[in-house]
N, C-alpha and C positions, 0 to 999 in steps of 0.2 A: 326907560332903556337904554341899553348900552349902546347899541347900533340900530339905525332905523333901513340900512337896505340890507337885503341876503349877502350879496357881494362882501358885505364889510362884516357879517356875524362870521361867514367861512372863511374870508382872511384872517380872522380874529384866529376861531377854532383850531387853526393848521397851527397855530404857533403858541396856544396856550397850557399846551402840555409837554413834558420833557422830552416824549419820544412819542413819535407816529402810532405806535403801536406797542400796547402795554395789556399783554392778555392776564384776565382776572375779571372778578365779578364780584367783589366785596365794593369799590367804590363806587359803580353803577348802579348795583343792588339799593345802596344806601340811599343813596338822589333817587332813583325810584320810587322807594317806598314814601319818601318826603311829598310826591309828588301825587302819590292816588293809589289809590286801592281798588279800582275798578278792572273786572276782568278784561283783557285785551278784546274779546268775542267770544260770541260762545263758542265754537270750535276754533283751536289754533292748533297749526302744521307749523312745524320747522321743517328747515329745507339745508341741508349741508351736502358737502360734495365738494369734488377739485373743480369738473366740469359739469355742465348740464343742470345745473341752479336756477340760471336766468331762466332757460327755454324750457325746465318745468313747469314754472312757475307759469309762463309764458300760456302753457296748456290750460295749468288748470284754473287758471281764474279765466280762460276765457269758455271754457266749459261750464263752469257752475256759475258763470254769469249769466251764459245762454240758459241756463234750466231755472234762472229767475231769483236765483239767492243773493242779498248782497255780503260782496268781499272784495278786501282790502290788502296789498301786498306790500311789503317792505321788500327792495332789492338794493343790492350794490356791486359794483361802484354805478354811476352814473352814464350814460353815453353823451347825452347832449346837454342837459339843465339838469342840476341839483335836486328841481322837484320830481321828477320822473320818479324816485327812491321811492315816493310814499304814493300810491294811488287807493284809492279812495270810489270802488265803483268805477272804475277805468278812467278814474280822473285825479290827473295829478293837484297834489296840494300847490298852493298858491304863494305865492313870493312873502305875502304880508302874513298868512297863517304861520310858514313858517319862524320869521321874526318872531312873533307873539310868541310862540311856545317854544324857543331859544331862551327868551326872555325871561318865563315861568322855569325853566331847566335853569338859566345860571341864577337866580335868586335863589331855586331850592337848594341848589349844590353848595350854596356859600363858599366855605374854604378848599372842600375837597376839588380837586386836579380829574378832571375828564379829558378823553381822547375829541379827536374830530369827529370820530365812527361812532364815539360814545353819544356823543350828544345827538345826531343824527339818529342812533336808534333811539333813546330816550325820547326825540321827538315823533319818530312813529308811532311807540307803542302808546303814548297820550294822546295824540292824534284819532289813532284806530279808534283806541276804548272810548271816545268819548260818541262815537257814530253808532253805538249798540248794533253791531254788524253779526250778520250769521257766523260767518267764517273769517279768519288772518293766517294768511302767509305770510310767514317770516323767513328771511335769507338766512343764515348763519355768513357771518363776512367773511373770518377765516378761523380754519380749526373745526371747533366745535364747543368742547370741553369749557373752554375760559373765555368763547366770545358773548360778547354783553348782550346777545340775542339770548342767550341759555341762562337768561336771569328767570325766563317765562316757560313755566311746566306745559310744553305742546303737550294737547291729546293725541296727535298723532305726528310721526316724525319719517320723513321721506331724506334719503341718501342716495346720491346721483355718483356718477363715476368718478373714480378716486385714483389717485394717481401722484405721485413727487411735485410739490411744487411749493413757495415759500419756506423753503428749508431752511431759513435762518430763525424760525420762528417754531418750525414743524417737525424739523429734522429732513433724513432725505431716506428712511427707511418707511417702504408702503405701508408695512405692517401695524405701525407704528402711528403714522399719520393716520390708518384707518381709526385707530384706539378715541386719538382727537376726534374725527368726525361721529365716532359713536356715542360721545358725550352727550350729544342731545336726545338719546334715548332713556326712556324712564320705566321705572318700574309698571308691568305689566300693562305696558301701553303698545298699539300696535307699532312698528318700525317696516316698512319698506326700503328694498335695496333695489337699484335698476341697475347697480353694476354686473355687466355679464359674466367678468372675472371678480367678485369680491374678493378682498383681504380676508383668511382665514379669523385675523382678530374681529369682523365683523361680527360674525357669529356669536364668539368664546363671550364677546363684550356682552351681546344680547342675553346669551346663556344666564352672564354672571348675575343680572341685574332682572332675568325672568321676565325680560322683554318679549313682545310677540314678533318674531322675523317674518317678513315675506321675500322671497328671494327671487329675481329673476331668472327665468328657466328652470325654477321649482317649483315655486307656488302659483307663478303666474308665468305666462309666454305669449307670443305671436306669432304667427307667421304672415309673411309676403306673397300674395298673388300678382297674377298679372294683372287683374282692373280694381283691386283693391286687398285688403290684410284686415287678419282677422287677429282679436285677444281672445285669451283663455286666461280666467282668474277660478276662485274658488268656489265660487256660486254663480258665477254670472259667466256669459260668454258673448261678445261682441263679435258678430259679422259682417261683413261689407262695410267695414269704414275707410273713409276716403281717403287716399294717398295726403301727406301732410304739406300744407304749402312753407313751412320751413323746412328747408334743403339738408339734403345726407342723411345717409344711413342711422348713424348715429342716433339721430332724434327719435328711432322707434325703440331706443331703448328706454329713452326718459318719458315718451307718453305711455309707456307700457306700465311705467313705474306709477304712474299719474292716474291711469285705470286701475289701478288696484286699492290706491288712496280712496279713487271716486268707492270702488264696492264695498271696502270698508266703513264707507259714511252714508252707504245707499239707505240703512233705516231712517237715518234724519235727513237726510239729503240725496233724494233720487234723482235720478238721470234718465231721461226717456233717450229710444236711439236717434231720434229726431234733435233731441237738445246736444246729445253728444255730436252727431256728424256737424250740425251747427259750428259748435264750440270748436270744434277741428278746424274747421274750414276759414273760420274768423281768425284763429291764431295769428298774432302777428308779432316779431320781434327784430329788431335792428341788428343789422353787424353780424347775425349767425349765417355764412355763407351766404351774403345777399346780392345780389345781382342787379345791378345799375345798368340797364340798357343803354346802349348809344352804336355808334359806328364802331367804338372802342369799347366793349364791354366791359366794365369793372365790379370785379367779386369782392366784397367787405367781410374780413372774418376776425371777431374778437380773440382767434385761438393766441393763445400765451403762455405756452406750456407745448413740454413735449405731447403727450397725450394728444389734446386739440388740434396741433398742427398736424398730427397724421389722420386725424378725421378731414382735414384741408386737404392734405395730401391725397386721400382716398377721393374724395368727390371729383378731385382735376382728374386723377385716373380716369375715373367715372365718366366724365364726360370732359370726353379730351377736346382742347382748344386747335381748331383748323389753323390758326396763325401762331402767332408767337406769342409764350407769356413773362409780363415784367413783374417783377416782384417791389413793391415798396412797403418799406418795415422801418420798424424801430422797436427796442426789446428795453426791458428794464433789465439793467445790471445784474441784480441777482436770479435772473434766470439760468437755467441748462442751456444754452444758446447754440453750441455744437449739436444737441441731440434736437434741435428745433431746426437748426438747418440743416442736418441730414436727411429730415421727412420729405424735403423740399427738392433735394440733390436732384440735378435732372428732369425737374419740373418745368425748369423755367432759363429765358436767355441773358436774363439782367438782374442784378440788384438794385434798386434805388434807394440808398440807406439815409435815413435824416436825425438830426439830432432832436430831442424833445423839450419840451420847457417844466423837465421833471428832473428835481434832485436824483431822482433812483434809477435815471436814463444811462443806460451807456453811453458813450460818443458814437455817431456815426462813422470816425475813423477807424475806433477801437472795436466797433460791430462789423466792419469791415475786414480788418485781421483776422476776426474769427472766419468768416463767411470764407474768404481766400484759402484757409487752411483747411476747410472740409468741402466746398465747391471750386473744385479748381478750374473749370470749365467755362462758368458763366461770367460776367465783365460784374463789375461794380462801381457806385457813383456816390460820392458821398453829397449832401446836403446840410445847409443849416437850418430850414425848416420843411417840415412835412409840405407845404406848399409848393415849394421849389422841386422834391422830388417825383410829387404825383405830377407837376406839369412836366417836367424833364419826363415821365415815362410816357406820359401822351405824345410829346414832337417825336420821342422815337416811334410809337407805334403806326401802324397802318390799318386799315379797315379788315375786321376779323382778328385782331391780335386781341391782346386779352390782359389787364391788369389785375393784379391781386394783392390791395393791403391786409395786411395781419400784424400782429406782434403783440399789439399792447390796444385797452381801451383808450389808451391816452393819443396815443396816434390817431383814433380814428375820431375822438372828440376834438382833434385839432384840424381834422379836414372836413368836420359838417360843412362849412360853408360851401366849399368846393364840392362834397358828396350828395349833398342833402338839399341844394337851394330853396325849396320852396316848402321846407318841412317847418311848421308851426308848433309852439309846444303846446301839447294837448293832453 
């Protein structure tokens, strides 16, 4: 074995390929075919989109497990520990298991160079396939058509909200980005789109390959009432459903798409009303408008592009703080930072900006220069570490004030010790 610890394997994987992202299926498919011929699971669901993938998978996994089915999920990036990317029946794989599967992949690839993400994808596919599970839910990492996950022909595809992001690889045209996402569709297989304003190219792509498209507000819809909410599909209606434990009105689009998936799977994987309610109520995912209570409430959100920041801003408008709002942030340099800042202009008193331990991150001082051009009213403070930025915001706050942490998965990862002191790997 090349390395004995998971951290050693991951550090090496970050540097063993010439580029961080290398879209294309040929290399990873060749290695995969050397490793196994087993199906990933009895039923495979692939999930693509710009925002909402993680939440949708969380809902789907929770409901299916509440109904008694064996389920695995593969998601990225991780928030706390790398292991959480691969969950089998709700349990993250161990360090030892990952080290062993990385060794198998390393030997099988021989002289083929693969990326950090491709290593993780191959590990997930191998480990899940060995379990002979009912359902595997696979999150597409970047784009869709040329993403490593797309070497698998899924039985059903779910496309969540689409927006402009990762422009360096996907471009800055929403319609063209949607075509890349639509690359996970398969001929004469169902595809569900939970984007309420889906680009036209989604339907065009489905028609082109004869995929069966189900659109939010067309083939399925929902309505929220005073005490519950209802969902209407093609052959099912779900009444009096409990409000979602994951905050934000946009989450109803996500779960509406999930319920359409479940309707299409109903013949083989039926879910009763009680099982559905249990699955909804037990859904839990960190970093999605997550409230950390205390004298000074902290809201943690992984919003990292304009669309998701707009959802964060909407939540803050609907849940107005009685005190002052202070934002702790850091962002990747390739994001549309002015658009993200604009969404939160007039929502806060001050910005506490930090550097990140990541080559893609914009420096705190450069980020402040952008913020000052967009939000001329708020104060800005630069810090060299996320911990310093968060502590500064706490020190400046009084009871009933609110701290909002957003901008990057990496920021929340760096603050996990301060935000989730009692959290253990599960």
